[in-house]
Phi, psi and omega in degrees: 000133184283164183296327183292318181293323178295319181296317180296318179297318181293320180297319179294320178298316181295320179294317179297320179295319181294321179295318180297319177299317180296319178295319180294318181292320180294320180298319180294321180293320180295320180296319178296318178295319178298318179296320178297320180296318179299316179296321180296318179298319179297320180293317180296317179300321180292319181295317180298316177299319179294320178294320178300317178297318181293321178293320178299319180295317178296319178297320177299316181294321179294319177300317178298322181293318179295315179299315180297322181291323176297322177296319178298318180294322178292324180283340181232081182306330181294319177295313179299317178295321180298317177296312181297323179296313177303316179295317181294318180294337176270001177085015183255004183206169180283120183298318182294320179295320178297319178298313179301319181291320184293326183271000183296336182283345179291133179300143184295333181260017180294145176221192183294345179273347183285128180208133351279159179283322176200174181298158185297319182298302177302326179296321177296321180296321179300315181298319179298320179295317180302320180293335183268343185259124180269322185246113178244018185295342178276353178295144173285161186303327179292316179292325176300319182291320180298313179298322179297323179296319178296318180296320182293321180298330181260015173086008178271071189293317182297314180295322178300315181295323179298317181288324178290324174300318179297317179296317182296322179296323181278333183220072188292344183261020182266110181295328180297316178299316182296322181293323180288322177297320176300314179299318179299318180295329178290316180297324181273357177073021180265094186293323182297314179295319179303316179297319181300311182290324179295319180289328173297323177292322179292332173298326180280324182228076186294342182251014180287116186297322180295317178296319179298319178294316178300316182295319180299314181292322179297315181293321179299320176295330178276355181078020182268120182287359174296347176299332178296330180295318178297317182292322178298322179294319176299320177297320178294327179280350181077021184248010182286145179248177179301322178296321178296315180293326177293319176300315181299316181298319179295320179298315181292326176295318181293320180284335186259020179282058184284332182297321179294315180297323181294319176300318181295318180294316181296326177295318179296319180292326177297326178279322182216091182283007182268002183273103183294325182294329179290322175298320178297316179297319178299319179298321181294316179298312179297324178295319180293330179278359179068025176261078191294317180301317180293321180297318180295320178300316179297315180298320180294318177298321178298314183291334176296325180273326185214101181290345183260018178275101184296324181294325178294318177298322180296315178300316183295319181295316180296319181289315185288336177294336180265359182260130183294131177082008182239026182292328178294321178291323178297320179299313177304314179298319179295322177299314178298314184298314180294322178299329180265014178056042179246153174086349176061211184299322183301317182287327179298313180292324179297316179300315179299316179298319181291322176297318179296317179295333178275004178087006182264066186294317180298314178298325178298315178296316180299319180300316179295318180299315179298315178299319180289326176296325178282335185229065184293340183263007179276097182295324180296315179297314181298317178299319182295319180292318177300317179299319178298313179296326179294313179299330180276357179079013180264070187294321179300315177297319179301313180294322178301315179294319182292317182291340181275004180300127177300146183298335183282349183272114176236107183219137181304320181299327178298314181288329176296312183290331175294321175298315177299319178297321178292325175296317178295323178296318178298319177297329184269352181236008181299143173240358177083002182278338182095314181292309179297319182298318182297317181294324178292318181289332179299323178298318179296318180298319177299320180294314179295323178293323177291326175298318183288333175296333180270318184217101182279358177259016179277102182297323182295324178294316177297320179298315179299317176299319179297320179297317178299314181297322176296315183293333176275359179084011179269069190293323179293314176299317182300319182294319180293315181295319181294324177299321179291321179296316180302321184289335184265335186271157179298137179299337181280348180277115184281355188300314181297318180295321178295319178295322176299321179295318179294322180294317176300322177297317178295331179274359178085006181265087185289328179295313180297319179301318180295319179299316180298315184288328175294321178294321181293323187287343176298331182269009176125145178269163180183185182299319183294326178296310181297324179297314180293319177298325178293322178294321180294315179297320181295319178296328178281350183090007180270079189292318180295322178294319178297321178300320179297319180292322179291326176297318176297320180297318183284337173291324180283325181213099183287352178265004183289101186295312185295322178297318181288325176299316181293323178294321178300316178295325177293320177301322178292321178293332179267011178062031177255076187297322183292321179294320179296319180296320179296317178295319179298317178297320179296317178301319181287337170288321179288317186223088183299340181266007184285096182298327179294323178293321179294324177294317179295323179293321176297319179292322176296320176295324178295324178296331181263010182060027176269072191295321184294313179298316179299316180299318183298316179294319181294320178299320177297318181298312184294325177294323179280320183230081183294351177269004186278090184296326180290319176298321179297321180294314180294325177297321177296319179297324177296315182298320179298312181295330179274009179061039173236060186298333182298336181266000185268334186295317183299313178297325180293317178299317180293322177298319181286333177290320180289320183221088185297347181255019181276104186303311184299327180291318176300315182295317180297318181290329175297319177299320179297312179297322178297321178295328180276357180084010181264078188296319183296319178292322179296316180299319178297320182288322178296321179292325176293323177297321179290324177296325179285322181215103183296342182264011180286098187296313184299317180298318180294320179297319179293321177300313181295320181294322180292315178295320180296317181292335179268013179058028175264073193292329179295317181287324179296322179304308179297324181293317180293325177296324177296323177296316183291334176294336178267316182232090186294341182261013183288109186294319179298316181295322182291320181292317181293328178296319177297319179299317180299317183295320180291321180295318180293324182291332182266357182284000000 
């Protein structure tokens, strides 16, 4: 082998060896690097996991911090609102939402007297928000009022009023808003608005003494005589003070300075006696001063100058109607006055009275119809005519006139007369069951309450409500209401005193009832006086005296339903069945629907053994009022008397179901069972009757007789003694008692 080949081979061997060494060394380095990378990856993974845990912990802490902060904001609306306000002012949040949140800390019953409403810082933010918000119409009425209070506190009265108006429109019955509006009107010096808001508050709280005093003083400062109405209401409530009475005295002095006015008028007439209006004014002043001759002279002087002066004719009519023997002149004057639309409702009714007094009853009615036709919206006139028809017993006509009232006519007198009509309706439809009577009286109460909603100084409305409350058995309410009526009504009106007597009678105080009716009679006698005296005498057990009084009442007013009903009952108590029957028949002619009169007629017929007639009336009553337990009991008594006992048990069972304490029903059923030979059942019913009324003599007699007949002498002995405790002179009971004692002694 040549040297060149050897060299080449050696070179190739050396190069291969070097390459192998390099590859081996490189492989070791790569393995070492791979191991390092694995270690590095493991370290990185561990570090990443650790970082993840730390980040999760930080995230949880942040969430807890945010949640806690949200809780703090929720618990402190002012803080929350402060943050939202800053965001809103920077344009990053809703300004209205921020405002609502910020004012949430203000108390819901805060008003213009509350100070401070909120801290100074949040209050400034509220003002800043108010300045940036143009439309706050979406605020609820409470929030509108709160924002208004902040505005008011910072002197922004106009903005406060705008927000309060908004609140009032959404919540018109809120007294708090009204009181702040009233305060705003005082600050702005607007007396008219002050009066408006004060009267709006009085509509919500008509008997609030502070509001009444504020209103009275405001009206007095305005020279409005309506202030007297407020003081009178305080007087009616029994809450008037010396200052209130002083104000009332001043008002009356101011209103009653007629002497100065009279001097001025007479001075003017001395200079120029040809002024008819001055003569008329002089006549009005003199009439008010009760100087009738001079007033008539002035009216005549006026009419000599001006025959078409209606007020002068009205003065003349009023004066002559009070003068004996001059009614025809008064009628002519009244006709002139009404024709000239003078004198109002008073002259229209006077003209009607004078026509009736002259025997022109038909013309009187026609005159009223024509006047009402010309003045259909005159509530006072319509009420007066309805009241006239009511007094005349022309109830159908009265209801027709009342029901024809236009819907636009809202007058206290209309509701008062409606209440009176409902009371009369109750009197004409009573059945004595209590249930029917209550529903009828409830209508009357509603009418009087509506009248008082319009005019709380209507004494007659309070009197009517008191009467309803008394008839419903609400004696405490009736006494309070009646006290208010007496304070408002004229001292010369005996109605309140008569009602007081009836209330005292219902409470069992006969002495007080007598005192009230004696006081009322000083102002004149009448049907109501005799009626009350009759009730007092009847309650005292003086039946004949009571009968005399009821006779007097019916002589004065033959349409007095309650007086005739009471007289009917008295006749029955005096065993005068025919007289009772006559009264019952008369009542049914006056009021065909009067169930109580029909019941009295049935009972009067029962007294005369007219069982068929009695049964017919009682069946009609039960058909109309199936809840009438007394009528059911009396119907059963009729069946028993007519020897139809099989028809008696069902009505008695129904009566006892309706009224388990009805003594007569137990007694009647006991008689029925006794007639059937069912002594045990009869005895149980008689004992139930005695439990209901321990003084029921007949039931005790039957109990004693049953025990005696069954030879149960021990029980009979006690029963006969019970009879004698009620009727000590009962000969049968005394004889039977001796028999029991002898029987027991020989046993």
